[in-house]
Backbone and ligand atoms as CSV (ligand in chain L), in Angstrom:
chain,resi,resn,atom,element,x,y,z
A,1,MET,N,N,-1.183,-10.891,4.774
A,1,MET,CA,C,-2.336,-10.141,4.447
A,1,MET,C,C,-3.466,-10.229,5.847
A,2,LEU,N,N,-3.616,-9.236,6.265
A,2,LEU,CA,C,-4.351,-8.942,7.596
A,2,LEU,C,C,-5.992,-9.131,7.193
A,3,LEU,N,N,-6.562,-9.845,8.109
A,3,LEU,CA,C,-8.150,-9.788,8.014
A,3,LEU,C,C,-8.514,-8.930,9.260
A,4,ILE,N,N,-9.010,-7.720,8.894
A,4,ILE,CA,C,-9.305,-6.723,9.865
A,4,ILE,C,C,-10.883,-6.634,10.179
A,5,SER,N,N,-11.283,-6.666,11.383
A,5,SER,CA,C,-12.682,-6.568,11.796
A,5,SER,C,C,-13.263,-5.220,12.056
A,6,CYS,N,N,-13.794,-4.788,11.030
A,6,CYS,CA,C,-14.201,-3.294,11.174
A,6,CYS,C,C,-15.484,-3.314,12.211
A,7,PRO,N,N,-15.371,-2.315,13.103
A,7,PRO,CA,C,-16.564,-2.271,14.201
A,7,PRO,C,C,-17.840,-2.053,13.437
A,8,ASN,N,N,-17.771,-1.455,12.264
A,8,ASN,CA,C,-19.143,-1.135,11.641
A,8,ASN,C,C,-19.572,-2.164,10.483
A,9,CYS,N,N,-18.476,-2.723,9.899
A,9,CYS,CA,C,-18.723,-3.555,8.760
A,9,CYS,C,C,-18.343,-5.065,8.924
A,10,GLY,N,N,-17.710,-5.302,9.798
A,10,GLY,CA,C,-17.182,-6.839,10.134
A,10,GLY,C,C,-15.908,-7.033,9.329
A,11,SER,N,N,-15.671,-8.239,9.282
A,11,SER,CA,C,-14.182,-8.780,8.691
A,11,SER,C,C,-14.098,-8.256,7.355
A,12,ARG,N,N,-13.236,-7.643,6.984
A,12,ARG,CA,C,-12.664,-7.237,5.602
A,12,ARG,C,C,-11.111,-7.335,5.377
A,13,ASP,N,N,-10.748,-7.192,4.125
A,13,ASP,CA,C,-9.267,-7.561,3.506
A,13,ASP,C,C,-8.541,-6.147,4.107
A,14,GLU,N,N,-7.340,-6.301,4.387
A,14,GLU,CA,C,-6.390,-5.378,4.718
A,14,GLU,C,C,-6.601,-4.285,3.860
A,15,THR,N,N,-6.557,-4.472,2.510
A,15,THR,CA,C,-6.504,-3.547,1.512
A,15,THR,C,C,-7.572,-2.598,1.287
A,16,GLU,N,N,-8.668,-2.933,2.199
A,16,GLU,CA,C,-9.698,-1.746,2.262
A,16,GLU,C,C,-9.320,-0.745,3.264
A,17,PHE,N,N,-8.254,-0.851,4.114
A,17,PHE,CA,C,-7.885,-0.007,5.239
A,17,PHE,C,C,-6.813,0.977,4.962
A,18,HIS,N,N,-6.697,1.758,5.860
A,18,HIS,CA,C,-5.424,2.527,5.702
A,18,HIS,C,C,-4.887,2.703,7.101
A,19,TYR,N,N,-3.494,2.736,7.333
A,19,TYR,CA,C,-3.087,2.691,8.780
A,19,TYR,C,C,-3.068,4.282,9.223
A,20,GLY,N,N,-3.280,4.642,10.307
A,20,GLY,CA,C,-3.393,6.056,10.787
A,20,GLY,C,C,-2.447,6.432,11.776
A,21,GLY,N,N,-1.309,5.625,12.132
A,21,GLY,CA,C,-0.481,5.848,13.000
A,21,GLY,C,C,-0.884,5.550,14.691
A,22,GLN,N,N,-0.040,5.899,15.331
A,22,GLN,CA,C,-0.387,5.777,16.830
A,22,GLN,C,C,-1.546,6.347,17.314
A,23,ALA,N,N,-2.275,5.478,18.151
A,23,ALA,CA,C,-3.513,5.830,18.913
A,23,ALA,C,C,-3.203,6.645,20.150
A,24,HIS,N,N,-4.169,7.467,20.527
A,24,HIS,CA,C,-4.160,8.023,21.810
A,24,HIS,C,C,-3.071,9.044,22.006
A,25,VAL,N,N,-2.802,9.927,21.113
A,25,VAL,CA,C,-1.920,11.003,21.179
A,25,VAL,C,C,-2.618,12.185,21.334
A,26,PRO,N,N,-2.847,12.606,22.499
A,26,PRO,CA,C,-3.692,14.078,22.615
A,26,PRO,C,C,-3.193,15.061,22.053
A,27,TYR,N,N,-4.033,16.063,21.623
A,27,TYR,CA,C,-3.632,17.311,21.235
A,27,TYR,C,C,-3.251,18.228,22.498
A,28,PRO,N,N,-2.286,18.886,22.449
A,28,PRO,CA,C,-1.922,19.642,23.466
A,28,PRO,C,C,-3.050,20.749,24.050
A,29,GLU,N,N,-3.165,20.822,25.285
A,29,GLU,CA,C,-4.066,21.692,25.760
A,29,GLU,C,C,-3.945,23.121,25.425
A,30,ASN,N,N,-2.718,23.578,25.579
A,30,ASN,CA,C,-2.328,24.901,25.319
A,30,ASN,C,C,-1.147,24.956,24.165
A,31,PRO,N,N,-1.502,24.804,22.895
A,31,PRO,CA,C,-0.310,24.473,22.035
A,31,PRO,C,C,0.523,25.902,21.970
A,32,ASN,N,N,0.039,27.017,22.246
A,32,ASN,CA,C,0.978,28.184,22.160
A,32,ASN,C,C,1.954,28.246,23.226
A,33,GLU,N,N,1.720,27.324,24.271
A,33,GLU,CA,C,2.643,27.560,25.305
A,33,GLU,C,C,3.621,26.600,25.192
A,34,LEU,N,N,3.771,25.772,24.025
A,34,LEU,CA,C,4.763,24.671,23.900
A,34,LEU,C,C,6.097,25.477,23.173
A,35,ASN,N,N,7.104,24.884,23.452
A,35,ASN,CA,C,8.451,25.513,22.658
A,35,ASN,C,C,8.531,24.541,21.479
A,36,ASP,N,N,9.387,25.001,20.491
A,36,ASP,CA,C,9.525,24.308,19.450
A,36,ASP,C,C,9.776,22.836,19.488
A,37,ARG,N,N,10.670,22.491,20.433
A,37,ARG,CA,C,10.819,21.098,20.729
A,37,ARG,C,C,9.701,20.273,21.098
A,38,GLU,N,N,8.752,20.873,22.048
A,38,GLU,CA,C,7.789,20.144,22.494
A,38,GLU,C,C,6.734,20.249,21.443
A,39,TRP,N,N,6.513,21.174,20.500
A,39,TRP,CA,C,5.560,20.961,19.422
A,39,TRP,C,C,6.058,20.071,18.466
A,40,ALA,N,N,7.393,20.001,18.108
A,40,ALA,CA,C,7.801,18.800,17.166
A,40,ALA,C,C,7.570,17.546,17.630
A,41,GLU,N,N,7.772,17.395,19.028
A,41,GLU,CA,C,7.634,15.895,19.532
A,41,GLU,C,C,6.172,15.478,19.385
A,42,PHE,N,N,5.134,16.546,19.586
A,42,PHE,CA,C,3.984,16.216,19.529
A,42,PHE,C,C,3.582,15.776,17.994
A,43,LEU,N,N,4.028,16.585,17.057
A,43,LEU,CA,C,3.916,16.330,15.621
A,43,LEU,C,C,4.541,15.067,15.110
A,44,PHE,N,N,5.741,14.897,15.343
A,44,PHE,CA,C,6.548,13.814,14.745
A,44,PHE,C,C,6.948,12.649,15.735
A,45,TYR,N,N,6.952,12.832,16.905
A,45,TYR,CA,C,7.711,11.657,17.671
A,45,TYR,C,C,6.495,10.788,17.951
A,46,ARG,N,N,6.697,9.505,17.591
A,46,ARG,CA,C,5.734,8.478,18.193
A,46,ARG,C,C,6.682,7.280,18.421
A,47,ASP,N,N,5.906,6.443,19.377
A,47,ASP,CA,C,6.538,5.218,19.934
A,47,ASP,C,C,6.649,4.318,18.734
A,48,ASN,N,N,7.773,3.533,18.906
A,48,ASN,CA,C,8.135,2.366,17.952
A,48,ASN,C,C,8.112,1.153,18.658
A,49,THR,N,N,6.980,0.671,19.176
A,49,THR,CA,C,6.792,-0.475,20.152
A,49,THR,C,C,7.162,-1.996,19.476
A,50,LYS,N,N,7.771,-2.640,19.971
A,50,LYS,CA,C,7.903,-4.002,19.488
A,50,LYS,C,C,7.045,-4.814,20.537
A,51,GLY,N,N,6.032,-5.281,20.060
A,51,GLY,CA,C,4.824,-5.975,20.839
A,51,GLY,C,C,3.268,-5.291,20.644
A,52,ILE,N,N,2.816,-5.312,21.686
A,52,ILE,CA,C,1.395,-4.672,21.550
A,52,ILE,C,C,1.424,-3.195,21.475
A,53,PHE,N,N,0.791,-2.746,20.251
A,53,PHE,CA,C,0.698,-1.236,19.964
A,53,PHE,C,C,-0.681,-0.796,19.643
A,54,ALA,N,N,-1.177,0.292,20.172
A,54,ALA,CA,C,-2.336,0.846,20.057
A,54,ALA,C,C,-2.160,1.870,18.741
A,55,GLU,N,N,-3.122,1.471,17.689
A,55,GLU,CA,C,-2.942,2.396,16.546
A,55,GLU,C,C,-4.436,2.655,15.936
A,56,ARG,N,N,-4.345,3.573,15.043
A,56,ARG,CA,C,-5.487,4.156,14.327
A,56,ARG,C,C,-5.577,3.485,13.099
A,57,TRP,N,N,-6.938,3.104,12.545
A,57,TRP,CA,C,-7.093,2.568,11.410
A,57,TRP,C,C,-8.396,3.245,10.656
A,58,LEU,N,N,-8.243,3.434,9.358
A,58,LEU,CA,C,-9.426,3.964,8.653
A,58,LEU,C,C,-9.896,3.051,7.668
A,59,HIS,N,N,-11.286,2.666,7.673
A,59,HIS,CA,C,-11.831,1.948,6.713
A,59,HIS,C,C,-12.161,2.705,5.434
A,60,SER,N,N,-11.113,2.882,4.689
A,60,SER,CA,C,-11.133,3.958,3.873
A,60,SER,C,C,-12.174,3.463,2.457
A,61,THR,N,N,-12.210,2.178,2.110
A,61,THR,CA,C,-13.129,1.808,1.034
A,61,THR,C,C,-14.276,1.209,1.601
A,62,GLY,N,N,-14.699,1.455,2.852
A,62,GLY,CA,C,-15.855,0.739,3.364
A,62,GLY,C,C,-16.741,1.719,3.989
A,63,CYS,N,N,-16.809,1.788,5.270
A,63,CYS,CA,C,-17.651,2.843,6.087
A,63,CYS,C,C,-17.010,4.025,6.174
A,64,ARG,N,N,-15.656,4.364,5.883
A,64,ARG,CA,C,-14.861,5.538,6.044
A,64,ARG,C,C,-14.745,6.050,7.362
A,65,GLN,N,N,-14.908,5.146,8.220
A,65,GLN,CA,C,-14.835,5.502,9.710
A,65,GLN,C,C,-13.517,5.076,10.322
A,66,TRP,N,N,-12.922,6.026,11.347
A,66,TRP,CA,C,-11.755,5.532,11.899
A,66,TRP,C,C,-12.137,4.777,13.204
A,67,PHE,N,N,-11.069,3.870,13.457
A,67,PHE,CA,C,-11.188,3.106,14.827
A,67,PHE,C,C,-9.912,2.706,15.120
A,68,ASN,N,N,-9.818,2.300,16.455
A,68,ASN,CA,C,-8.736,2.122,16.966
A,68,ASN,C,C,-8.360,0.433,17.013
A,69,MET,N,N,-7.018,0.136,17.189
A,69,MET,CA,C,-6.739,-1.402,17.188
A,69,MET,C,C,-5.694,-1.645,18.025
A,70,LEU,N,N,-5.753,-2.726,18.803
A,70,LEU,CA,C,-4.624,-3.293,19.534
A,70,LEU,C,C,-3.895,-4.219,18.542
A,71,ARG,N,N,-2.836,-4.250,18.370
A,71,ARG,CA,C,-2.121,-5.175,17.218
A,71,ARG,C,C,-0.578,-5.513,17.780
A,72,ASP,N,N,-0.298,-6.629,17.634
A,72,ASP,CA,C,1.132,-7.097,18.095
A,72,ASP,C,C,1.959,-6.723,16.817
A,73,THR,N,N,2.993,-5.910,16.967
A,73,THR,CA,C,3.841,-5.480,15.957
A,73,THR,C,C,4.775,-6.679,15.440
A,74,VAL,N,N,4.961,-7.616,16.274
A,74,VAL,CA,C,5.705,-8.747,15.865
A,74,VAL,C,C,5.041,-9.661,15.190
A,75,SER,N,N,3.848,-10.278,15.756
A,75,SER,CA,C,3.186,-11.387,15.295
A,75,SER,C,C,2.107,-10.874,14.371
A,76,TYR,N,N,1.692,-9.598,14.302
A,76,TYR,CA,C,0.743,-8.892,13.495
A,76,TYR,C,C,-0.761,-9.626,14.224
A,77,ASP,N,N,-0.710,-10.076,15.366
A,77,ASP,CA,C,-2.095,-10.505,16.021
A,77,ASP,C,C,-2.660,-9.476,16.459
A,78,ILE,N,N,-4.001,-9.339,15.940
A,78,ILE,CA,C,-4.930,-8.273,16.298
A,78,ILE,C,C,-5.755,-8.560,17.465
A,79,GLN,N,N,-5.471,-8.021,18.517
A,79,GLN,CA,C,-5.941,-8.299,19.960
A,79,GLN,C,C,-7.164,-7.588,20.340
A,80,ALA,N,N,-7.649,-6.526,19.675
A,80,ALA,CA,C,-8.618,-5.672,20.038
A,80,ALA,C,C,-9.051,-4.558,19.041
A,81,VAL,N,N,-10.317,-4.472,18.707
A,81,VAL,CA,C,-10.801,-3.258,17.787
A,81,VAL,C,C,-11.612,-2.611,18.606
A,82,TYR,N,N,-11.608,-1.271,18.721
A,82,TYR,CA,C,-12.474,-0.426,19.421
A,82,TYR,C,C,-12.680,0.807,19.173
A,83,PRO,N,N,-13.807,1.596,19.425
A,83,PRO,CA,C,-14.057,2.751,18.641
A,83,PRO,C,C,-13.207,3.972,19.004
A,84,MET,N,N,-13.087,4.953,18.332
A,84,MET,CA,C,-12.374,6.217,18.592
A,84,MET,C,C,-12.920,6.784,19.934
A,85,GLY,N,N,-11.989,7.265,20.708
A,85,GLY,CA,C,-12.435,7.897,21.940
A,85,GLY,C,C,-12.618,6.911,23.143
A,86,ALA,N,N,-12.811,5.581,22.798
A,86,ALA,CA,C,-12.870,4.678,24.004
A,86,ALA,C,C,-11.391,4.470,24.406
A,87,PRO,N,N,-11.274,4.210,25.874
A,87,PRO,CA,C,-9.906,4.045,26.441
A,87,PRO,C,C,-9.514,2.600,25.789
A,88,ARG,N,N,-8.004,2.627,25.838
A,88,ARG,CA,C,-7.347,1.465,25.404
A,88,ARG,C,C,-7.598,0.333,26.230
A,89,PRO,N,N,-8.188,-0.741,25.620
A,89,PRO,CA,C,-8.385,-2.047,26.542
A,89,PRO,C,C,-7.099,-2.629,26.788
A,90,ALA,N,N,-7.164,-3.510,27.906
A,90,ALA,CA,C,-5.988,-4.240,28.579
A,90,ALA,C,C,-5.534,-5.175,27.491
A,91,ALA,N,N,-4.216,-5.373,27.378
A,91,ALA,CA,C,-3.710,-6.251,26.432
A,91,ALA,C,C,-3.695,-7.613,27.029
A,92,VAL,N,N,-3.908,-8.674,26.173
A,92,VAL,CA,C,-3.967,-9.789,26.448
A,92,VAL,C,C,-2.425,-10.346,26.598
A,93,ALA,N,N,-2.047,-11.198,27.463
A,93,ALA,CA,C,-0.834,-11.485,27.791
A,93,ALA,C,C,-0.050,-11.884,26.384
A,94,SER,N,N,0.913,-10.952,26.235
A,94,SER,CA,C,1.709,-10.957,25.068
A,94,SER,C,C,2.537,-12.151,24.856
A,95,PRO,N,N,2.746,-12.635,23.556
A,95,PRO,CA,C,3.654,-14.045,23.426
A,95,PRO,C,C,5.167,-13.393,23.422
A,96,ALA,N,N,5.628,-12.089,23.577
A,96,ALA,CA,C,6.665,-11.697,23.645
A,96,ALA,C,C,7.840,-12.533,24.620
A,97,PRO,N,N,7.272,-12.773,25.755
A,97,PRO,CA,C,8.453,-13.460,26.528
A,97,PRO,C,C,8.749,-14.961,25.980
A,98,GLU,N,N,7.823,-15.456,25.301
A,98,GLU,CA,C,8.015,-16.701,24.632
A,98,GLU,C,C,9.249,-16.495,23.524
A,99,SER,N,N,8.928,-15.501,22.800
A,99,SER,CA,C,9.852,-15.205,21.535
A,99,SER,C,C,11.158,-14.773,22.229
A,100,GLY,N,N,11.143,-14.090,23.324
A,100,GLY,CA,C,12.451,-13.760,23.992
A,100,GLY,C,C,13.274,-15.112,24.319
A,101,THR,N,N,12.427,-15.955,24.787
A,101,THR,CA,C,13.132,-17.341,25.293
A,101,THR,C,C,13.613,-17.980,24.041
A,102,ALA,N,N,12.797,-17.924,22.842
A,102,ALA,CA,C,13.231,-18.538,21.782
A,102,ALA,C,C,14.474,-17.952,21.130
A,103,SER,N,N,14.604,-16.561,21.123
A,103,SER,CA,C,15.649,-15.960,20.672
A,103,SER,C,C,16.961,-16.366,21.513
A,104,LEU,N,N,16.577,-16.596,22.745
A,104,LEU,CA,C,17.949,-16.867,23.718
A,104,LEU,C,C,18.299,-18.281,23.221
A,105,ALA,N,N,17.308,-19.102,22.905
A,105,ALA,CA,C,17.515,-20.665,22.487
A,105,ALA,C,C,18.426,-20.484,21.202
A,106,ALA,N,N,17.987,-19.503,20.293
A,106,ALA,CA,C,18.554,-19.398,19.040
A,106,ALA,C,C,20.053,-19.027,19.143
A,107,ASP,N,N,20.279,-18.071,20.194
A,107,ASP,CA,C,21.538,-17.532,20.465
A,107,ASP,C,C,22.562,-18.750,20.769
A,108,SER,N,N,21.971,-19.406,21.809
A,108,SER,CA,C,22.791,-20.453,22.287
A,108,SER,C,C,23.111,-21.545,21.083
A,109,THR,N,N,22.152,-21.839,20.249
A,109,THR,CA,C,22.258,-22.758,19.054
A,109,THR,C,C,23.456,-21.971,18.189
A,110,THR,N,N,23.416,-20.699,18.069
A,110,THR,CA,C,24.272,-20.018,17.043
A,110,THR,C,C,25.591,-20.205,17.829
A,111,THR,N,N,25.812,-20.074,19.024
A,111,THR,CA,C,26.978,-20.012,19.653
A,111,THR,C,C,27.626,-21.516,19.453
A,112,GLY,N,N,26.787,-22.422,19.730
A,112,GLY,CA,C,27.208,-23.778,19.459
A,112,GLY,C,C,27.732,-24.080,18.233
A,113,ASN,N,N,26.863,-23.723,17.162
A,113,ASN,CA,C,27.302,-24.005,15.702
A,113,ASN,C,C,26.657,-23.181,14.944
A,114,SER,N,N,27.226,-22.186,14.414
A,114,SER,CA,C,26.534,-21.215,13.779
A,114,SER,C,C,26.207,-21.412,12.268
A,115,ALA,N,N,27.088,-22.382,11.632
A,115,ALA,CA,C,27.016,-22.594,10.074
A,115,ALA,C,C,25.523,-23.048,9.801
A,116,PRO,N,N,25.078,-24.094,10.571
A,116,PRO,CA,C,23.604,-24.665,10.082
A,116,PRO,C,C,22.618,-23.558,10.161
A,117,SER,N,N,22.496,-22.866,11.058
A,117,SER,CA,C,21.463,-21.645,11.346
A,117,SER,C,C,21.627,-20.554,10.027
A,118,ILE,N,N,22.900,-20.294,9.784
A,118,ILE,CA,C,23.129,-19.386,8.458
A,118,ILE,C,C,22.451,-20.027,7.369
A,119,ALA,N,N,22.807,-21.325,7.035
A,119,ALA,CA,C,22.427,-21.902,5.990
A,119,ALA,C,C,20.630,-21.829,5.962
A,120,GLY,N,N,20.172,-22.251,7.197
A,120,GLY,CA,C,18.770,-22.307,7.248
A,120,GLY,C,C,18.104,-21.041,6.896
A,121,THR,N,N,18.734,-19.891,7.233
A,121,THR,CA,C,18.181,-18.630,7.117
A,121,THR,C,C,18.393,-18.179,5.541
A,122,SER,N,N,19.390,-18.475,4.876
A,122,SER,CA,C,19.342,-18.257,3.567
A,122,SER,C,C,18.500,-19.132,2.731
A,123,THR,N,N,18.368,-20.282,3.052
A,123,THR,CA,C,17.265,-21.052,2.315
A,123,THR,C,C,15.861,-20.562,2.633
A,124,SER,N,N,15.524,-20.110,3.711
A,124,SER,CA,C,14.227,-19.635,3.991
A,124,SER,C,C,13.998,-18.259,3.139
A,125,ALA,N,N,15.195,-17.526,3.117
A,125,ALA,CA,C,15.182,-16.102,2.377
A,125,ALA,C,C,14.927,-16.371,1.108
A,126,THR,N,N,15.525,-17.427,0.470
A,126,THR,CA,C,15.242,-17.788,-1.143
A,126,THR,C,C,13.856,-18.064,-1.414
A,127,SER,N,N,13.265,-18.953,-0.338
A,127,SER,CA,C,11.905,-19.335,-0.585
A,127,SER,C,C,10.886,-18.217,-0.761
A,128,THR,N,N,11.318,-17.227,0.333
A,128,THR,CA,C,10.552,-16.013,0.400
A,128,THR,C,C,10.537,-15.133,-0.954
A,129,ASN,N,N,11.705,-15.169,-1.431
A,129,ASN,CA,C,11.756,-14.340,-2.578
A,129,ASN,C,C,11.097,-14.961,-3.847
A,130,ALA,N,N,11.028,-16.236,-3.934
A,130,ALA,CA,C,10.500,-17.161,-4.820
A,130,ALA,C,C,8.807,-16.839,-4.801
A,131,SER,N,N,8.547,-16.805,-3.449
A,131,SER,CA,C,6.998,-16.831,-3.505
A,131,SER,C,C,6.432,-15.172,-3.827
A,132,SER,N,N,7.416,-14.104,-3.350
A,132,SER,CA,C,6.919,-13.033,-3.472
A,132,SER,C,C,7.224,-12.521,-5.001
A,133,THR,N,N,7.954,-13.301,-5.726
A,133,THR,CA,C,8.058,-12.899,-7.371
A,133,THR,C,C,6.826,-13.545,-7.967
A,134,THR,N,N,6.402,-14.623,-7.454
A,134,THR,CA,C,5.212,-15.083,-7.983
A,134,THR,C,C,3.929,-14.395,-7.894
A,135,ALA,N,N,3.889,-13.677,-6.613
A,135,ALA,CA,C,2.658,-12.872,-6.400
A,135,ALA,C,C,2.352,-11.838,-7.284
A,136,PRO,N,N,3.278,-10.908,-7.759
A,136,PRO,CA,C,2.947,-9.828,-8.795
A,136,PRO,C,C,2.531,-10.431,-10.090
A,137,GLU,N,N,3.263,-11.442,-10.465
A,137,GLU,CA,C,2.768,-12.112,-11.682
A,137,GLU,C,C,1.147,-12.498,-11.705
A,138,GLY,N,N,0.894,-12.980,-10.683
A,138,GLY,CA,C,-0.609,-13.473,-10.433
A,138,GLY,C,C,-1.651,-12.062,-10.479
A,139,ALA,N,N,-0.817,-10.863,-9.814
A,139,ALA,CA,C,-1.704,-9.872,-9.687
A,139,ALA,C,C,-1.898,-9.126,-11.092
A,140,THR,N,N,-0.861,-9.248,-11.926
A,140,THR,CA,C,-1.125,-8.556,-13.207
A,140,THR,C,C,-2.011,-9.375,-14.101
A,141,LYS,N,N,-2.391,-10.492,-13.965
A,141,LYS,CA,C,-3.201,-11.228,-14.833
A,141,LYS,C,C,-4.544,-10.779,-14.775
L,1,ZN,ZN,ZN,-16.121,-0.268,8.008
């Protein structure tokens, strides 16, 4: 669960917000001059960034205002919240290189002895399933 800091209301639970897709996608200056492919790319093609991503959010059950957010799509770390129309702030140094190093280390571990890492993965998956099964029961009460 994300704790999102609305620029108007302060920190609120993620359930009060709606995701609005990629930020900073400008409307074409002359849409009638676009061919079908260019128009389709404007309408439907969005970046699928791994790491820091600028996105729009709507505080739908609060102030009902749109704002932009810089969020790490890997760690879910919210780096900045800023108003619509404001330029994208510079991203803080991403932890992505560290995770890249970690994945390299995991690969070398896997190459050396793959069986223990698979066992560890299945154990964590089982515990994740158990906790997610518990959540809906609590929600229905
Ligand atoms: Zn708000």
